[in-house]
TORMI-569833 format. One line per field, with one value per residue: x, y, z of N, C-alpha, C, O in turn; residue in three letters; chain; residue number from 0. Coordinates in Angstrom, 2 decimals, m for minus. Atoms other than C-alpha are relative to their C-alpha. Example, Ala and Ser with C-alpha at 12.3 -4.5 7.8 and 13.67 -1.06 7.14 Angstrom:
2
n.xx = 0.89	m0.82
n.yy = m1.19	m1.19
n.zz = 0.00	m0.06
ca.xx = 12.30	13.67
ca.yy = m4.50	m1.06
ca.zz = 7.80	7.14
c.xx = 0.90	m0.77
c.yy = 1.20	1.09
c.zz = 0.00	0.73
o.xx = 1.94	m0.26
o.yy = 1.18	2.20
o.zz = 0.66	0.90
r = ALA	SER
c = A	A
k = 0	1
This chain:
107
n.xx = 0.48	1.29	1.13	1.03	1.34	0.90	1.37	0.52	1.40	0.21	0.91	1.34	0.14	m1.15	0.18	m1.14	m0.75	m0.87	m1.09	m0.87	m0.73	m1.03	m1.00	m0.81	m0.67	m0.80	m0.51	m0.98	m1.19	m0.76	m0.56	m1.18	m1.13	m0.41	m1.04	0.29	1.04	m0.39	1.18	1.21	1.19	1.29	0.97	1.41	0.62	1.22	0.87	m0.12	m1.18	0.51	m0.32	m0.03	0.90	0.48	m1.14	0.04	m1.28	0.12	m1.28	m1.14	m1.28	m1.15	m1.18	m1.22	m0.91	m1.40	m0.42	1.13	m0.43	m0.04	1.40	0.53	m0.64	0.61	1.34	m0.17	m0.58	1.03	0.78	0.83	1.03	0.98	0.78	0.90	0.99	0.99	0.68	0.99	0.92	0.90	0.46	0.17	0.49	m1.17	0.27	0.53	m1.04	m0.86	m1.24	m0.87	m1.26	m0.22	m1.35	0.18	m0.57	m0.77	0.02
n.yy = 0.05	0.65	m0.82	0.75	m0.60	0.46	m0.45	m0.02	m0.21	m0.65	0.63	m0.60	m1.17	m0.91	m1.14	m0.09	m1.23	0.23	0.86	m0.77	m0.94	0.81	0.28	m1.19	m0.53	0.99	1.11	m0.47	m0.50	1.15	0.72	m0.72	0.28	1.41	0.04	0.86	m0.56	m1.04	m0.84	0.62	m0.79	0.69	m0.54	0.33	0.66	m0.69	0.79	1.46	0.71	0.97	1.38	0.19	m1.06	0.26	0.25	m0.96	m0.67	m1.46	m0.67	0.80	m0.58	0.35	m0.18	0.36	0.52	0.23	1.35	0.66	0.46	m1.19	m0.40	0.83	m0.49	m1.30	0.24	0.62	m0.99	m0.66	m0.93	0.80	0.69	m1.00	m0.35	1.12	0.04	m1.06	0.26	1.07	m0.21	m1.15	m0.36	0.99	1.35	0.76	1.23	m0.30	m0.63	0.89	m0.65	0.77	m0.61	m0.03	m0.30	m0.66	0.58	m1.07	m0.07
n.zz = m1.37	m0.18	m0.44	m0.71	0.05	m1.06	0.26	m1.36	m0.32	m1.28	m0.95	m0.03	m0.85	0.08	0.89	0.92	m0.24	m1.16	0.46	0.88	m0.86	m0.65	1.04	0.26	m1.20	m0.72	0.81	0.97	m0.71	m0.49	1.17	0.47	m0.89	0.13	1.03	1.15	0.86	0.95	0.13	m0.53	0.26	m0.06	0.95	m0.25	1.14	0.40	0.85	m0.13	0.51	0.97	m0.32	m1.47	m0.47	m1.36	m0.90	m1.10	m0.18	m0.01	0.29	0.42	m0.36	0.84	m0.84	0.72	m1.03	0.37	m0.37	m0.68	m1.33	m0.86	m0.21	m1.09	m1.24	m0.31	m0.55	m1.32	m0.91	m0.82	0.82	0.89	m0.80	m0.43	1.18	0.28	m1.08	0.24	1.26	m0.08	m1.12	0.18	1.33	1.06	m0.24	0.44	0.77	1.33	0.81	0.77	0.39	0.87	0.42	1.44	0.49	1.30	1.20	0.63	1.48
ca.xx = m37.85	m40.73	m44.15	m46.66	m50.35	m52.84	m56.57	m58.44	m61.91	m62.96	m64.57	m68.31	m69.05	m65.63	m65.93	m63.78	m62.81	m61.42	m59.40	m58.04	m57.10	m55.19	m53.46	m52.29	m51.35	m49.86	m49.48	m47.71	m45.37	m44.39	m43.91	m41.41	m39.26	m39.05	m35.84	m37.36	m40.08	m39.27	m42.80	m46.23	m49.61	m53.15	m55.85	m59.60	m61.47	m64.21	m67.16	m67.53	m64.62	m65.40	m65.54	m65.52	m68.45	m69.45	m65.96	m66.50	m63.00	m62.55	m58.84	m55.71	m52.23	m49.14	m45.92	m42.63	m40.01	m36.21	m35.84	m38.60	m36.58	m35.96	m39.66	m40.56	m38.06	m39.53	m43.03	m41.74	m40.11	m41.90	m42.95	m44.24	m46.10	m47.77	m48.84	m50.33	m52.05	m53.74	m54.62	m56.41	m57.85	m59.41	m59.91	m59.51	m61.22	m58.08	m59.65	m61.19	m57.95	m55.82	m52.23	m49.70	m46.15	m45.23	m42.00	m41.82	m41.14	m38.37	m38.21
ca.yy = 39.90	37.88	39.44	38.16	38.84	38.60	38.80	39.75	39.86	42.26	40.86	41.42	44.85	46.35	49.81	49.90	53.50	52.40	49.63	51.97	54.53	51.80	50.84	54.40	55.27	51.98	49.14	51.09	52.71	49.40	47.75	50.47	49.47	45.78	45.07	42.45	44.67	46.69	48.00	47.36	48.60	47.55	48.03	48.16	45.75	47.57	45.74	42.00	39.64	37.73	34.04	34.62	36.97	35.29	35.09	38.21	39.57	43.30	44.09	42.81	43.48	43.55	43.04	43.13	41.15	41.20	37.82	35.38	33.97	37.46	38.24	35.31	36.57	40.08	38.73	36.77	39.90	41.86	44.54	41.92	40.01	43.18	44.11	40.66	40.72	44.05	43.04	39.82	40.78	43.97	43.91	40.82	37.44	35.31	31.99	33.74	35.31	33.75	34.42	33.33	34.09	35.13	35.38	37.89	36.63	38.79	39.92
ca.zz = 62.98	64.26	64.74	67.25	66.71	69.56	68.85	71.98	73.51	76.23	79.37	79.62	81.02	80.24	78.72	75.56	76.37	79.76	78.13	75.47	78.12	80.00	76.74	76.13	79.69	80.89	78.39	75.64	78.16	79.76	76.35	75.41	78.41	77.45	75.52	73.22	71.75	68.64	68.15	69.60	68.44	69.28	66.65	67.30	65.03	63.16	61.69	61.21	60.68	57.50	58.31	62.09	62.63	65.91	67.42	69.53	69.00	69.66	69.13	67.41	68.73	66.53	68.50	66.59	68.53	68.37	70.05	71.09	73.99	75.39	74.92	77.18	79.78	79.54	80.14	83.15	84.63	87.41	84.89	82.46	85.16	86.46	82.95	82.38	85.79	85.07	81.54	82.41	85.80	84.50	80.75	78.60	78.49	78.34	77.17	74.15	72.96	70.26	69.31	66.76	65.65	62.14	60.20	57.35	53.86	52.45	48.84
c.xx = m1.36	m1.06	m1.02	m1.29	m0.83	m1.36	m0.76	m1.50	m0.10	m0.91	m1.36	0.00	1.18	m0.29	1.22	0.85	0.94	1.18	0.98	0.79	1.15	1.12	0.94	0.86	0.90	0.66	1.07	1.28	0.85	0.66	1.26	1.22	0.53	0.98	m0.35	m0.95	0.55	m1.14	m1.22	m1.16	m1.23	m0.96	m1.40	m0.56	m1.34	m0.81	0.21	1.32	m0.54	0.48	0.04	m0.89	m0.41	1.12	0.02	1.31	m0.18	1.26	1.00	1.26	1.06	1.25	1.21	1.09	1.41	0.39	m1.11	0.37	0.05	m1.41	m0.62	0.58	m0.61	m1.39	0.06	0.58	m1.11	m0.87	m0.96	m1.13	m1.08	m0.88	m1.03	m1.10	m1.10	m0.85	m1.13	m0.92	m1.05	m0.65	m0.32	m0.45	1.04	m0.33	m0.50	1.04	0.78	1.28	0.78	1.21	0.05	1.46	m0.17	0.68	0.69	m0.11	1.08
c.yy = m0.67	1.02	m0.93	0.79	m0.62	0.60	m0.16	0.31	0.67	m0.84	0.70	1.16	0.96	1.08	0.08	1.26	m0.15	m0.88	0.78	1.06	m0.73	m0.34	1.18	0.40	m1.00	m1.01	0.46	0.46	m1.14	m0.74	0.67	m0.26	m1.42	m0.15	m0.79	0.63	1.14	0.99	m0.78	0.95	m0.89	0.72	m0.46	m0.64	0.69	m0.90	m1.49	m0.52	m1.08	m1.39	m0.28	1.06	m0.17	m0.20	0.96	0.73	1.51	0.72	m1.00	0.78	m0.49	0.34	m0.49	m0.28	m0.16	m1.46	m0.65	m0.48	1.17	0.49	m0.80	0.44	1.33	m0.17	m0.61	0.98	0.61	0.96	m0.75	m0.69	0.97	0.42	m1.09	m0.10	1.04	m0.30	m1.01	0.10	1.04	0.12	m1.15	m1.36	m0.97	m1.26	0.25	0.64	m1.06	0.76	m0.93	0.84	0.00	0.33	0.63	m0.78	1.12	m0.08	m0.86
c.zz = 0.04	0.42	0.64	m0.13	1.11	m0.31	1.30	0.08	1.36	0.89	m0.08	0.98	m0.03	m1.03	m0.93	0.23	1.20	m0.38	m0.86	0.76	0.70	m1.00	m0.18	1.19	0.70	m0.94	m0.99	0.68	0.53	m1.16	m0.51	0.87	m0.15	m1.17	m1.25	m1.00	m0.85	m0.16	0.47	m0.24	0.14	m0.93	0.41	m1.26	m0.26	m0.91	0.16	m0.54	m0.93	0.35	1.49	0.66	1.46	1.02	1.19	0.24	m0.15	m0.47	m0.56	0.34	m0.99	0.80	m0.80	1.03	m0.57	0.17	0.82	1.40	0.98	0.30	1.15	1.35	0.42	0.60	1.39	1.04	0.86	m0.81	m0.92	0.73	0.49	m1.16	m0.29	1.07	m0.24	m1.22	0.16	1.22	m0.33	m1.37	m0.95	0.49	m0.54	m0.81	m1.43	m0.92	m0.76	m0.34	m0.90	m0.35	m1.52	m0.28	m1.35	m1.13	m0.74	m1.50	m0.60
o.xx = m2.17	m0.75	m1.36	m1.33	m0.78	m1.50	m0.82	m2.10	0.50	m1.79	m1.44	0.53	1.10	m0.66	2.35	2.07	2.05	2.31	2.19	1.93	2.26	2.31	2.17	2.03	1.79	1.89	2.16	2.38	2.08	1.82	2.19	2.35	1.61	0.65	0.18	m1.02	1.06	m0.94	m1.26	m1.11	m1.23	m1.01	m1.61	m0.37	m2.17	m0.28	1.02	1.94	m1.20	1.68	0.12	m0.52	m0.63	0.86	0.51	1.48	m0.97	1.18	0.89	1.38	1.06	1.50	1.35	1.37	1.60	1.06	m1.50	m0.45	m0.37	m1.69	m1.32	m0.12	m0.86	m1.75	m0.85	0.58	m2.29	m2.08	m2.12	m2.26	m2.26	m2.09	m2.20	m2.26	m2.28	m2.07	m2.26	m2.03	m2.20	m1.73	m1.39	m0.12	0.99	0.30	m0.41	0.78	0.94	1.28	0.60	1.17	m0.48	2.16	m0.77	1.69	0.03	m0.43	1.22
o.yy = m0.53	2.03	m1.97	2.00	m1.83	1.82	m1.25	0.88	0.21	m1.55	1.88	1.06	2.04	0.78	0.21	1.21	0.38	m0.62	0.66	1.35	m0.22	m0.28	1.02	0.74	m0.60	m1.12	m0.12	0.21	m1.09	m1.12	m0.01	m0.05	m1.72	0.21	m0.50	0.18	2.13	2.20	m2.01	2.12	m2.03	1.95	m1.63	m0.10	0.82	m1.46	m1.92	0.10	m2.02	m1.64	m1.44	1.64	0.81	m0.58	0.60	1.34	1.97	1.81	m2.21	1.97	m1.65	1.50	m1.69	0.55	m0.66	m2.05	m0.12	m0.41	1.04	0.97	m0.23	0.47	1.56	0.53	m0.41	0.69	0.46	0.99	m0.37	m0.73	0.62	0.59	m0.80	m0.35	0.71	m0.13	m0.78	m0.43	0.94	0.70	m1.16	m1.79	m1.35	m1.48	m0.63	0.85	m2.19	1.99	m2.15	2.07	m0.89	0.91	0.03	m1.45	2.01	m1.12	m0.92
o.zz = m0.88	1.06	0.09	0.10	1.35	m0.41	1.87	m0.83	2.33	0.39	m0.42	2.08	0.55	m2.17	m0.45	0.09	1.18	0.04	m0.68	0.40	0.76	m0.66	m0.17	1.05	1.45	m0.96	m1.03	0.18	0.43	m1.07	m0.94	0.43	0.37	m2.30	m2.33	m2.14	m0.33	m0.10	0.42	0.16	m0.32	m0.96	0.74	m2.36	0.64	m1.87	1.00	m1.40	m0.49	0.47	1.90	1.68	2.16	2.16	2.26	1.29	m0.97	m1.03	m0.33	0.04	m1.40	1.11	m1.05	1.89	m1.68	m0.67	1.87	2.31	2.13	1.40	1.99	2.35	1.60	1.54	2.20	2.23	0.53	m0.62	m1.08	0.25	0.51	m1.00	m0.51	0.75	m0.20	m1.21	m0.26	1.18	0.11	m1.48	m1.56	1.60	m1.71	m1.84	m2.28	m2.10	m0.30	m0.41	m0.90	m0.31	m2.17	0.55	m2.24	m0.93	m1.28	m2.07	m1.82
r = MET	LYS	VAL	ARG	TYR	VAL	ILE	THR	THR	LEU	LYS	LYS	GLY	VAL	ASP	PRO	ALA	ALA	TYR	GLU	LYS	TRP	LEU	ARG	GLU	TYR	ASP	TYR	LYS	VAL	ALA	LYS	THR	LEU	PRO	SER	ILE	VAL	SER	TYR	THR	THR	HIS	ARG	ILE	GLU	GLY	PRO	ILE	ASN	GLY	ALA	GLU	ASP	ALA	GLY	TRP	HIS	TYR	ILE	GLU	ARG	ILE	GLU	ILE	ARG	ASP	ALA	GLU	GLN	TYR	GLN	LYS	ASP	LEU	ALA	SER	PRO	ALA	GLY	GLN	GLU	LEU	ILE	ARG	GLN	LEU	TYR	GLU	ASN	TYR	LEU	GLU	ARG	PRO	LYS	ASN	ILE	PHE	PHE	TRP	THR	GLU	PRO	ILE	ASP	GLU
c = A	A	A	A	A	A	A	A	A	A	A	A	A	A	A	A	A	A	A	A	A	A	A	A	A	A	A	A	A	A	A	A	A	A	A	A	A	A	A	A	A	A	A	A	A	A	A	A	A	A	A	A	A	A	A	A	A	A	A	A	A	A	A	A	A	A	A	A	A	A	A	A	A	A	A	A	A	A	A	A	A	A	A	A	A	A	A	A	A	A	A	A	A	A	A	A	A	A	A	A	A	A	A	A	A	A	A
k = 0	1	2	3	4	5	6	7	8	9	10	11	12	13	14	15	16	17	18	19	20	21	22	23	24	25	26	27	28	29	30	31	32	33	34	35	36	37	38	39	40	41	42	43	44	45	46	47	48	49	50	51	52	53	54	55	56	57	58	59	60	61	62	63	64	65	66	67	68	69	70	71	72	73	74	75	76	77	78	79	80	81	82	83	84	85	86	87	88	89	90	91	92	93	94	95	96	97	98	99	100	101	102	103	104	105	106
């Protein structure tokens, strides 16, 4: 299965505790309803990122996906669009975020 990583930056003035509360109470719950997502966890970045100390990133998301095409459909759905709206209107600095897809290397 593919895994998508998203490295995020909070908007100036956003309280990390408020963002993390939203993650627990809304984002995780919506993600569980989307058929394409196997698992989803956000991790708080602690300390400097070696080689990117000035990047300003605060969190990294790990999203395990069943099917990338279905994932795009899920994000385009009303639930997905509302999640994205809340996320970027209230919490994250979208232009500073980066993301990439990965494919596991089996034994």
